[in-house]
C-alpha positions as CSV (number, residue, x, y, z in Angstrom):
1,X,53.1,82.2,138.9
2,X,50.1,81.1,140.7
3,X,49.1,83.4,144.1
4,X,48.2,81.5,147.1
5,X,45.1,81.3,148.5
6,X,43.8,83.4,151.3
7,X,42.6,80.8,153.2
8,X,46.0,78.8,152.8
9,X,47.9,82.3,153.5
10,X,45.4,82.3,156.7
11,X,46.7,78.7,157.7
12,X,50.2,79.6,157.1
13,X,50.3,82.6,159.3
14,X,47.6,81.4,162.3
15,X,49.0,82.1,165.6
16,X,48.8,78.6,166.9
17,X,51.2,77.8,164.1
18,X,53.9,80.3,166.1
19,X,54.8,81.3,162.3
20,X,56.8,84.5,164.3
21,X,59.7,84.8,166.0
22,X,59.7,84.7,169.8
23,X,59.4,88.6,171.2
24,X,61.6,89.9,173.9
25,X,61.1,89.1,177.7
26,X,60.9,93.0,179.3
27,X,63.7,91.4,182.3
28,X,65.9,90.4,179.6
29,X,68.3,93.6,179.7
30,X,68.3,93.0,183.5
31,X,69.0,89.7,182.7
32,X,72.1,90.1,180.3
33,X,73.3,92.9,183.1
34,X,73.3,90.0,185.7
35,X,74.9,87.7,182.9
36,X,77.7,90.7,182.2
37,X,78.5,91.5,186.2
38,X,78.9,87.6,186.6
39,X,81.0,87.1,184.1
40,X,83.4,90.1,184.7
41,X,83.4,88.7,188.9
42,X,84.7,85.6,187.5
43,X,87.1,86.6,184.8
44,X,85.0,86.1,182.1
45,X,85.8,88.5,179.3
46,X,83.4,90.0,176.8
47,X,83.7,87.7,173.8
48,X,83.1,84.7,175.7
49,X,79.6,85.9,177.8
50,X,78.5,87.4,174.6
51,X,78.9,84.4,172.6
52,X,76.9,82.1,175.3
53,X,74.0,84.9,174.9
54,X,73.8,85.5,171.5
55,X,74.2,82.3,170.7
56,X,70.9,81.5,173.1
57,X,69.1,84.5,171.7
58,X,69.9,83.0,168.3
59,X,68.2,80.0,169.4
60,X,65.2,81.0,171.1
61,X,64.8,82.9,167.5
62,X,64.5,86.4,169.3
63,X,66.1,89.2,167.2
64,X,64.6,91.7,169.6
65,X,66.5,89.8,172.6
66,X,69.9,90.4,170.1
67,X,69.6,93.6,169.5
68,X,69.0,94.5,173.7
69,X,72.0,92.2,174.0
70,X,74.3,94.3,170.8
71,X,73.1,98.1,172.5
72,X,74.6,96.4,176.3
73,X,77.7,95.3,174.6
74,X,78.1,98.8,173.1
75,X,77.0,101.0,175.1
76,X,79.6,104.1,176.1
77,X,82.3,102.1,173.3
78,X,83.0,104.0,170.6
79,X,81.9,103.3,166.9
80,X,84.8,100.4,166.2
81,X,84.3,98.8,169.2
82,X,80.6,98.5,168.2
83,X,81.4,97.1,164.8
84,X,83.8,94.8,166.3
85,X,80.4,93.7,168.8
86,X,78.4,93.6,165.6
87,X,80.5,91.6,163.7
88,X,81.0,89.2,166.8
89,X,77.5,88.7,167.0
90,X,76.9,87.9,163.6
91,X,79.8,85.0,163.2
92,X,78.4,83.2,166.0
93,X,74.9,84.0,164.4
94,X,76.5,82.3,161.5
95,X,77.7,79.1,163.4
96,X,74.1,78.3,164.9
97,X,73.2,77.3,161.6
98,X,75.4,74.0,161.9
99,X,73.2,73.6,165.5
100,X,70.0,75.3,164.5
101,X,69.3,75.2,160.8
102,X,69.2,78.0,158.6
103,X,65.7,79.8,158.2
104,X,65.8,80.9,162.3
105,X,69.6,82.5,161.2
106,X,68.6,84.0,158.0
107,X,65.4,85.7,159.7
108,X,67.8,86.6,162.8
109,X,70.8,88.1,161.2
110,X,68.3,90.0,158.6
111,X,66.6,91.6,161.5
112,X,69.5,91.8,163.3
113,X,71.8,93.7,161.1
114,X,68.6,96.0,160.5
115,X,68.5,97.2,164.2
116,X,71.9,98.4,164.3
117,X,73.0,101.8,164.0
118,X,73.5,103.4,160.5
119,X,77.2,104.1,161.0
120,X,77.7,100.1,162.5
121,X,76.0,98.9,159.5
122,X,78.1,100.7,157.1
123,X,80.7,99.9,158.9
124,X,80.1,95.7,158.8
125,X,82.4,93.9,156.5
126,X,81.2,93.0,153.2
127,X,83.5,90.1,151.4
128,X,82.8,86.4,152.1
129,X,85.6,84.1,153.7
130,X,84.1,80.7,152.9
131,X,83.9,80.9,149.0
132,X,85.4,77.2,148.1
133,X,87.8,77.2,145.1
134,X,89.9,74.7,143.5
135,X,92.3,76.1,145.1
136,X,91.5,76.3,149.3
137,X,89.4,73.1,148.9
138,X,91.6,71.0,149.8
139,X,92.9,73.2,153.1
140,X,89.6,73.9,153.9
141,X,88.9,70.0,154.4
142,X,91.7,69.0,156.1
143,X,90.9,72.2,158.6
144,X,87.3,70.2,159.0
145,X,88.6,67.2,159.5
146,X,91.3,68.9,162.2
147,X,88.6,70.4,163.9
148,X,86.6,67.0,164.1
149,X,89.8,65.1,165.5
150,X,90.3,68.1,167.9
151,X,86.7,68.5,169.6
152,X,85.8,64.4,169.3
153,X,89.4,62.5,170.1
154,X,89.7,59.6,170.5
155,X,86.5,58.5,169.7
156,X,85.9,60.8,166.3
157,X,87.2,57.7,163.6
158,X,84.2,55.7,165.8
159,X,82.0,57.9,165.8
160,X,82.4,59.2,161.7
161,X,81.7,54.9,161.5
162,X,78.6,55.0,163.5
163,X,77.2,58.2,161.0
164,X,78.5,56.8,158.2
165,X,76.3,53.4,159.0
166,X,73.1,55.5,160.0
167,X,74.0,57.2,155.9
168,X,76.8,57.1,154.1
169,X,76.3,60.9,153.5
170,X,76.0,62.2,157.0
171,X,79.9,62.1,157.8
172,X,80.9,63.8,154.5
173,X,78.4,66.1,155.0
174,X,79.2,66.9,159.0
175,X,82.4,66.9,158.4
176,X,82.9,69.1,154.6
177,X,79.6,71.0,155.1
178,X,80.0,72.3,158.8
179,X,83.4,71.5,160.4
180,X,84.9,72.8,157.2
181,X,83.1,75.2,155.8
182,X,81.8,76.8,158.6
183,X,82.7,75.5,162.2
184,X,86.1,76.0,161.5
185,X,87.7,79.5,160.7
186,X,89.3,80.3,157.3
187,X,92.5,82.2,156.8
188,X,92.6,85.4,157.8
189,X,93.3,88.1,155.4
190,X,95.9,90.5,155.4
191,X,93.8,94.0,156.8
192,X,90.9,91.7,157.9
193,X,90.4,92.6,161.7
194,X,87.0,90.9,162.1
195,X,86.6,88.7,165.4
196,X,87.1,85.2,165.4
197,X,84.7,82.9,166.7
198,X,88.0,80.3,167.0
199,X,88.6,77.0,168.8
200,X,87.5,78.0,172.5
201,X,84.5,80.3,171.5
202,X,82.9,77.9,168.7
203,X,81.9,75.0,171.1
204,X,80.0,77.7,173.3
205,X,77.9,78.1,170.5
206,X,77.9,74.5,170.5
207,X,76.7,74.3,173.7
208,X,74.6,77.0,174.1
209,X,72.5,76.3,171.0
210,X,72.3,72.5,171.7
211,X,71.3,73.0,175.9
212,X,68.7,76.3,174.6
213,X,67.0,73.4,172.2
214,X,66.6,70.7,174.7
215,X,66.2,67.1,173.6
216,X,69.7,66.7,172.7
217,X,72.0,66.0,175.8
218,X,74.3,64.1,174.0
219,X,75.2,66.4,171.7
220,X,75.9,69.2,174.7
221,X,78.2,66.4,176.3
222,X,80.1,65.7,173.5
223,X,80.6,70.1,173.0
224,X,81.3,69.8,176.6
225,X,84.1,68.0,176.1
226,X,84.8,69.6,172.9
227,X,85.7,72.8,174.9
228,X,87.8,71.2,177.5
229,X,90.0,69.9,174.3
230,X,91.0,73.0,173.5
231,X,93.0,73.7,176.5
232,X,94.5,70.1,176.3
233,X,96.2,69.5,173.3
234,X,99.2,71.2,173.3
235,X,100.0,71.0,169.8
236,X,96.0,71.0,168.2
237,X,94.1,73.7,166.8
238,X,93.4,75.8,170.4
239,X,97.7,76.5,170.3
240,X,97.8,77.9,167.1
241,X,95.0,80.6,168.3
242,X,97.3,82.0,170.7
243,X,97.0,79.9,174.3
244,X,94.5,81.8,176.8
245,X,93.4,84.4,174.1
246,X,89.7,84.1,174.8
247,X,89.6,85.8,178.3
248,X,88.1,83.5,180.8
249,X,88.4,80.4,178.9
250,X,90.0,78.4,180.5
251,X,88.2,78.7,183.4
252,X,85.0,78.1,181.3
253,X,86.2,74.7,180.4
254,X,86.9,73.7,184.2
255,X,84.0,71.8,186.2
256,X,83.0,74.7,187.7
257,X,83.1,76.8,184.4
258,X,80.6,74.2,182.6
259,X,78.4,74.4,185.3
260,X,78.2,78.2,184.7
261,X,78.2,77.9,181.3
262,X,75.2,76.0,181.2
263,X,73.4,78.1,184.1
264,X,73.8,80.7,182.0
265,X,71.9,79.2,179.3
266,X,69.5,78.9,181.6
267,X,68.9,81.8,182.8
268,X,68.1,83.5,180.3
269,X,65.6,79.6,178.9
270,X,64.1,80.8,182.5
271,X,63.1,84.9,181.7
272,X,61.4,83.4,178.2
273,X,59.5,80.9,179.8
274,X,58.4,82.9,183.0
275,X,57.2,86.0,180.5
276,X,56.6,84.8,177.0
277,X,55.6,81.2,178.2
278,X,57.6,79.4,175.9
279,X,61.0,77.6,177.1
280,X,61.8,77.0,173.1
281,X,60.4,77.5,169.4
282,X,62.0,74.0,168.4
283,X,59.3,71.8,168.5
284,X,56.7,73.2,170.7
285,X,53.9,71.5,169.2
286,X,50.6,73.2,167.5
287,X,49.1,75.1,170.5
288,X,45.4,75.0,170.9
289,X,43.4,77.1,168.4
290,X,42.3,80.3,170.3
């Protein structure tokens, strides 16, 4: 195999091309602490605010912020709590693929696992839950179609037609590869106690990622409505997951709660903007060569 020349490697890794992850602001621990206190004052539980902060940190491409967030959420608790916390954060991270793409998720989840206490890392699940088989493919597709409908009704069919007009495989890929294979949760196996990022937490992932990205306001609106619909559909996906299981979920689905979600994401973004000098690394343009 041919080797890359030194000039080519230097250009790929040039500082102005932003080849590295985003460092954590020095204030990020105190920012996360304030979010946790504010959430508690509104009876919003750990899973909800941790989901928002994790998805935002993933979008900002900041593994160091994920480590700080984990340490805060796990502080003062036993090892079992630490494992559940890490499992929730990496499941949130996995679902960020649908909104942030694969590369930064690979880098952030890898760095996150490497930063965990050895005992916690050893306690993480190792068996996949989303492997497609001839036996489960129909159920998986149905699950994805159901989640799509639950989020986008009554415009779900119209939206699929609009996507198909852009490219006939666009709705096929979105519904089957993302809503079915990733965003909808596979059936729990006996003895599997891993936390679920279900019908309520998944829109929080979407809203947080999309808000932090910038430039995708219509999609933020769609997933705000998607969160609200989780509590409007008595026969939908949310009701099959133990209603009110997410502490503070119904309030987060209200107008006041929606404002709090966006404000929480913006608080994290401001810390990065003020201290790191970047709001997002999605499309900042090449920085001037220094």
